[in-house]
N, C-alpha and C positions, 0 to 999 in steps of 0.2 A: 654533773655533765654525763650524759649517756655515752657508754662505750660500745662501739660496734666492732665485731670481729667476724665479718661476713664473707671474706674472700681471701684467697692466697695472693700475696703481692710480692713484687720484687723488692728486696731490701735496697734502699738508696746507697748504702755504704758498700755492700758486697756484690750487688747485682745478681744475687742468688735468690732463689725462691724462699720467701719467708716461711719459717716453720712454726707450728703451733703445738702447744701442750693443752691438756684438758684439766682444768682445775675446778672441782666441784660443779661439773656439768657446763662450764663456760670455757669456750676456746680463748686462749690467751697466747699472744706471740711469745715464742720461747725465750726471747731476750728481755722480756718485761718482768721486773720484780713483782712477786706476788705474796711472799711471806713477810709478815711484820716481825718486829723484835720480840713480840710476846708469843710467837708460835712455839708450841710445846715440843714439836718434833725437833726444832732448832735448839731450844734451850735445854731440853732434858733427854733428847733421844726418845721421846714418848710416842712411839709408833712402830710400824712394821712395814714390810714391803714384799712384793712379788715380782719376780722377773719371769717373763713369758715369751714364747716364740710363736710366730705365725709362719707356716710353710705352705706355699701354694694357695694362699688366701684362707687357710683354716687355722684357727687358734689351737695350738697343740695342748691336749690334756687339760682343757678348760675346767672340766668338772673337778679334777684333782686339785687344781690351783684354787678354785672356789672353796673347796672343803678345807684346804690348809689355811686360807685366809680367814674363813669363819672360825676355825679353831684358834688361830692366833689372836683375833680380836676378842674372842671369849676369854682367853687366858689373860689378856690385858684389861679386861672388864670395860671394853669400849662398845658403845652403842652402834647400831646400824649394820651389823654383820649380815643380817638376813636379807638386806637389800643388795649386797655385793655378791650375788649368786652367779652361776654359770652364764645365765642370759645377760646379766649386766656386763660381765667381762667380754663376751662376744660382741655385744652391741657397742660398747664404748671403744674397744680396740678398732672395730670396723669404722666407726665414725671418725676417729682420729686419723686412720689411714687415708680415708677419703678426703679429709680436710687438708692433709699434707701431700696429697697426690702420691702416696707411697704405693709401691707395687705389692706383690703378694708375699714377700719374704721380709719379715719385720721383727725387731726386738722391742719389747715393751718393758717398762718399769712402772709399776703401780705402787705409789707410796701412800700409806694411810697414817694420819696423825690425829691425836686427841686435840680437838679444837677449843676446848674450854680454857679459861684463864686460871690463875692461881699460881702458887709456888710449887713445891714438890707435890702437895696435895691439890689435885685438880678441882676446880669449881663445877665442872661438868664432864660427862663422859661422851659427849657428842664427838663425832669423827668427821674429818675432811679427807679429801683424796687429791692426788696429783698423778696424772697419767702421761708418760713420755714415750715417744716412739722414734726409732732410728732404723734405717734400711739394713738388710743383710744381703750378702752376695749370692747365697745358695738357697735352693728350694728343698734342701735335705740336710741331714746332719753329716757334715764332712768329717771323715776319719782322718786324723792327723798323720801325715806321712812321716814326719819327724817326731819321734817320741819325746816326751817331756823329761827334763832333768829336774829332780826334786831333792829336797833335804827336809829334815825334821826341824821345825822351829820350836825351841824349848825355853825361850826366855820368858814367855808368859804361857799360862795354860788356861783352858776353858773350864769354868765352873759347871758342875752338873746340878741342875735344879729344874723347876717346873717350866722355866722359860727357855731352856737350852734348845729344845727342838723347834722353836719358832724363829722366823727371820725378822728379828726386831731391828730397830734403827740404832741400837747400841753396837757399833761396829769397830771400836778401837782395837780390839784384839786382831781383827783381820787387817786393819790398817798397819799395825806394827809388824804383823807377819808379812805383809806386802812390802814394807820397807826392808825387811830382812831378805826377802826374795830378790829385790832390786839390788841390794848391796852385794849379794853373793852371786848375782847373775844367773839366777835360777828361773825355771819356767813356772814353778809352783812350790809351795811349802806346806808340809803336813803339820797340823796342829794337834797337840796332845790335850787330854782332859786333865782335871786336877789330880787324878790318880796316876798319871803318867802313861796312860794307854792311848792308842790312836783314836782320834775323834773325827776329823775332817780336814780338808785342805782350805785354802783361802776362800774359794768360792764353789767348792764341789764336795761331793761325798766320795769316800774312798772304798775301793774294792781290791782285795788281794787274792790271787789265785795261788793255792798251795796244795800240792798233792792232788791236782785235778779237781779240787773243790774251791768254790768261790766264797770268800769270807768278807763281811762288811761290818763295821762297828755297829752294835745294837743301839737303838734309840736311847736305851738306859745309860749309854756311854756319853751322852750329851751332844750328839751331832744334830744338825738341822735335819728335820724330816723332809728330805728333798723329794720333789715330785718325780724327777728323773730317777732317783734312787729306787723309788717304789715301782716305777715302770720297768726298770731293768731287772729288779728282783723277780717280779711276776713273769716277765718275758723269759728269763733264764729257766725258771721252774717249768714253764710250759714247753720248753725245748729240752727237758731232761738234764739240765745243768743244776746241780745241787748248790744252793745258796744258804750260808749259815750266818746268822746274826750273832756276833760274839764280842767278847772283850779281847782286844788284840794288842799284844805287846809289840812295840815298834821294832824289836829285834827280828821279827818275822820278815821284815823288809830285806834282810840280808840273805834269806833263804828262799823267798818267794819265787815262783816261776813267772808270774805276771802281776802287774799292778796297773789299775786304771782308775780314772776319776770320772764322775758324771755330774752334769747340771742341765738345767732346762734349756739353756741357749746352745751349748756346744754338743750336747748329747753325751757321747762316750769318747774319752781321749786316753790313749795308752801312754804309760810311763816307760821310758827307755832306761833311765839310769838313776841310781841312788848311790852317791859316792862312786866306788869302783864296781858296784854291782850293776849288771845289765839284765834286762828282762825280755822275754818273748812277748808275742801278742796274738797267739793263735785263738784262744777263747774270746779275747777282746774283739778281734775282727769278726768273729761269728756273731757276737751280740750286736755289734755295730750294724751289720747287714740286716739282722732281724729287726732292729729298731727302725730302720728306714722302710721296712715292709709293713709296719703297723698302719 
């Protein structure tokens, strides 16, 4: 039987506008099951994802997201990365916004999975994708008025290997860190790498300001190669703020002047406290203003 998804309708159960996702170039209602039991992303975490933001109708840093997506698919030996370029990201996000009648400020998640069958060894390296969209309230990166309260999560550590810098679908470490955050009523938790040094937070990269210099864990420390991380590093250098990629002992958090975290959705968020330690946000505020001027 042919399936048609040609217009947005009111849901008979909620009386709300029906929302759609985009699955392999086909619009599907967001409440419709689309993955079968053999899906490799579901069974093995065999995939990766991108989170992206649209501000004022413009997809932010599309080229950087496309480059990271291409690198991740290449690392996982998945086919089709050349098709998922900057043009693809801009086109598909615009189409989904139009379908869902979303305005100009939107959050997207693009999930990529290996579509072949097989057990641990895949029969094919072909890929499939799923694009989701949800509205955001602001047309800019809002600086958090209330600073974050954080702690270091050390029950599990992140291994450092060739896949560490990519946003793969293997997310149990972040889930467990999220449970720790919830249990201890924190705003975020910092994750250590296998050597005991700072790596990243649950969903962001880490920056530490010490002696008027900005430090961030080097990619060799196993952190995700964040798009916003790269944007902020380049922006800081252009504005005369020294940024040093380094191996960072978590003890520096007790002496740092400022700490902030970055990701593609929230931009820059300042950390107010770690235990009894309290931080300023002077440099963090400057960078936040500069980010919204890009």
